[in-house]
Every structure is written in structure tokens, then in C-alpha cells.
C-alpha positions in Angstrom: 57.8 88.1 99.3 60.7 85.8 98.5 61.4 87.5 95.2 61.2 90.9 97.0 63.6 89.8 99.7 66.0 88.3 97.1 65.9 91.5 95.1 66.8 93.6 98.1 69.7 91.2 99.0 71.1 91.3 95.5 70.9 95.1 95.5 72.8 95.1 98.9 75.4 92.9 97.3 75.8 95.2 94.3 75.9 98.3 96.5 78.7 96.8 98.7 80.8 95.3 95.9 83.0 98.3 95.1 83.5 99.5 98.7 84.4 96.0 99.8 86.7 95.3 96.9 88.5 98.6 97.3 88.7 98.0 101.1 90.2 94.5 101.0 92.7 95.3 98.2 93.9 98.5 99.9 94.1 96.6 103.2 96.5 94.1 101.8 98.5 96.7 99.8 99.0 98.7 103.0 100.4 95.6 104.7 102.8 95.1 101.8 103.8 98.7 101.6 104.5 98.9 105.3 106.7 95.8 105.0 108.5 97.2 102.0 109.2 100.5 103.7 110.9 98.5 106.5 113.1 96.7 104.0 111.1 93.6 103.1 110.8 93.3 99.3 108.7 90.1 99.3 105.3 91.6 98.5 106.7 94.0 95.9 108.7 91.2 94.1 105.5 89.1 93.9 103.5 92.0 92.4 101.3 92.5 95.4 101.8 96.3 95.8 99.1 96.9 93.2 95.5 98.1 93.3 94.7 95.5 90.5 92.3 93.2 92.4 93.4 90.0 90.5 96.5 89.1 92.5 94.7 89.7 95.8 91.4 87.8 95.3 90.8 84.9 97.7 87.9 82.5 96.8 86.9 81.8 100.4 87.1 85.5 101.3 84.9 86.3 98.2 82.4 83.6 99.2 82.2 85.0 102.7 81.5 88.5 101.2 78.7 87.1 99.1 77.2 85.2 102.0 77.4 88.0 104.5 76.1 90.5 102.0 73.0 88.4 101.4 72.4 87.1 104.9 74.5 88.8 107.6 73.9 91.8 109.8 77.3 93.2 108.6 79.5 92.4 105.6 82.9 90.6 105.9 85.3 89.4 103.3 89.1 89.2 102.8 91.8 88.9 100.2 94.9 86.6 100.0 97.3 87.7 102.8 100.3 89.6 101.5 103.5 87.6 102.3 105.7 89.3 104.8 109.2 88.2 105.9 110.1 89.9 109.2 113.8 88.8 108.9 114.2 91.9 106.7 113.1 94.2 109.5 115.6 95.9 111.8 113.3 95.2 114.7 111.1 92.2 113.7 108.5 92.5 116.5 108.0 96.2 116.1 108.0 95.7 112.3 105.2 93.1 112.4 103.2 95.4 114.7 103.5 98.2 112.2 102.7 96.0 109.3 99.6 94.6 111.1 98.3 98.1 112.0 98.8 99.3 108.4 95.9 97.3 107.0 93.2 98.5 109.4 94.7 102.0 109.2 94.1 102.0 105.5 90.5 101.0 106.0 90.0 103.9 108.4 91.5 106.3 105.9 89.2 104.8 103.2 86.1 105.1 105.5 86.9 108.8 106.0 87.5 109.2 102.2 84.1 107.7 101.4 82.6 110.1 103.9 84.2 113.1 102.3 83.0 112.0 98.8 79.5 111.5 100.3 79.7 115.1 101.6 80.7 116.4 98.2 78.0 114.3 96.5 75.3 115.7 98.8 76.5 119.3 98.4 76.6 119.1 94.5 73.4 117.0 94.2 71.0 117.8 97.1 68.9 114.7 98.0 65.6 116.7 98.0 66.1 117.4 94.3 66.9 113.8 93.4 64.6 111.9 95.7 63.3 108.7 94.1 66.0 108.6 91.3 67.3 105.0 91.3 70.8 105.8 90.1 71.1 108.6 92.7 70.0 106.3 95.5 72.4 103.6 94.3 75.5 105.9 94.5 74.3 107.5 97.7 73.9 104.0 99.3 77.3 102.9 97.9 79.1 105.8 99.5 77.4 105.3 102.9 78.2 101.6 102.6 81.8 102.5 101.9 82.0 104.1 105.3 80.3 101.2 107.1 82.3 98.5 105.2 85.7 100.0 105.8 85.1 100.5 109.5 83.8 96.9 109.7 87.0 95.7 108.1 89.1 97.8 110.4 87.5 96.7 113.6 87.1 93.1 112.6 90.7 92.8 111.7 91.7 94.4 115.1 90.1 91.5 117.0 92.9 90.2 119.2 93.0 86.7 117.7 95.7 85.3 115.4 95.7 85.3 112.3 93.9 88.7 112.4 96.0 91.9 112.6 94.9 92.5 116.2 96.3 89.1 117.2 99.7 90.1 115.8 99.6 93.4 117.6 98.9 91.7 120.9 101.7 89.2 120.2 104.1 92.1 119.7 103.2 93.6 123.1 103.6 90.3 125.0 106.9 89.0 126.3 108.7 86.8 123.7 107.9 83.4 125.3 104.3 84.3 125.9 104.0 85.8 122.4 105.2 82.5 120.9 102.6 80.5 122.7 99.9 83.0 121.8 100.7 82.9 118.1 100.2 79.1 118.2 96.5 79.9 118.3 96.8 80.8 114.6 96.5 77.2 113.5 93.0 77.2 115.0 92.3 80.8 114.3 90.1 80.4 111.2 87.8 77.8 112.9 87.6 80.0 116.1 86.6 83.1 113.9 83.9 81.1 112.1 82.5 79.9 115.4 82.5 83.4 116.9 80.8 84.8 113.8 78.2 82.0 113.8 77.5 82.5 117.6 76.9 86.3 117.1 79.6 87.1 119.7 81.7 89.0 117.1 78.7 91.1 116.1 77.9 92.0 119.7 81.5 93.1 120.3 82.3 95.1 117.2 79.0 96.4 116.0 78.9 99.2 118.7 82.4 100.1 117.6 81.5 100.2 114.0 78.3 102.2 114.6 80.1 104.7 116.8 82.9 105.2 114.2 80.5 105.7 111.4 78.4 108.2 113.4 81.5 110.1 114.4 82.6 110.5 110.8 79.2 111.4 109.5 78.5 113.8 112.4 81.9 115.6 111.9 80.9 116.1 108.2 77.5 117.4 109.1 75.8 114.3 107.6 74.3 112.9 110.9 
């Protein structure tokens, strides 16, 4: 039983690897691109506006991906944050909100793109004709996982807690003095996030949002 469970977990990890890697890299590139479009050359000068995963990999984020792939109800991971200098922006508060929204926005676009590729895959290779083929099942599961993983990244990062993107969006909407106090939570943010994940609160909050988003995309493509 242990060997069977481990085999299934390793397969889940392999299926999720490409969608997760693409999702976290595009998420960070989108942040850097949004900052660059507003005048901040920092990410570009450091070589972070690239889809090459090497400059983006974060060991802790990679470890979290492996652990949640093997154990968790949903998969989480992250890359090294792209450095952003809001002093380059004409309107720093508005600029940071746009930069923060760009990452989750990229994940939503990727989720829809995986859905479109899945639709094409099913049209060209009908499941009934390939039922039981291991390679076919792997790619089918990878495409479905691509939709799930990218909506997970989008909704997780929109949690209203610094240093997540949602926290920066909330800070941009608050009055300046209150925003400054709110952003002080960032020093404790990682610990708070880990505790919320371990308690299951995060799952109860975002899982219905993820499930609803996935269903909406698959239903609109005639896949649900």
C-alpha cells in the first residue's frame, strides 16, 4: 500500500512540474514586465524578464512545491520575488497595485491557455480512442493540472496579506498612514502564511474559489 501511495504521489509531482514551473516563472516575469512598462528598469537590468527558470528559482518555494505535491490537498510554490523600485513610477501607489495584479493576472491567462490547449488536445485525440494509454493520460492530466495550478497561484497570491500580491493591493487602497501600518505585517507575513496553511484556513477560503474558476473555464470550453 505504501509503495502504491508513493507511486501515485510521485506521479502527481511529475504531472504538476511543468504547469507549476511555467506558472511561477510567468508570475514573476509579469511583475517585472509591469514595473518596466511603468519606468522601472530594475528587473530587466538583473535579467529577470526571461522565461529561463534559472534566475527565478527559490529553494524554499521549490521545497514547498514538492511537499504540497506529495502531501497537500492543493499545490503551492513560488519563485524569487522580482525586485521592484516604485520610485521610478509616476504614481508609486498605483504603480505597485498594477505590478501586484500583474502576477495573478498572468496565472489566470495561463489557466485559460491550458484550458484551450486541453480542448484542442481532446478534439484531435478523443479520449475514448486513447483510453488506458499511459502517455495520453499523463498529458491529459498535465493540462488539467495546468488549469488548477494556475488558478491556485492566482487566488493564493491574492490573499490580502503582505507580502502576497493581495496584501500590496489592499495597501494601495488604504489611506497612506494606515497603509504603512498594514505593510508592517510583511515582516511576519511568511510565518502567518505557514500557520494559516497548516491550520487549513487557507484551503477553506480559496479552494471554493479555485474550484469555481476551474469549472467556469472548463464549462465554457465544453469540457465540464
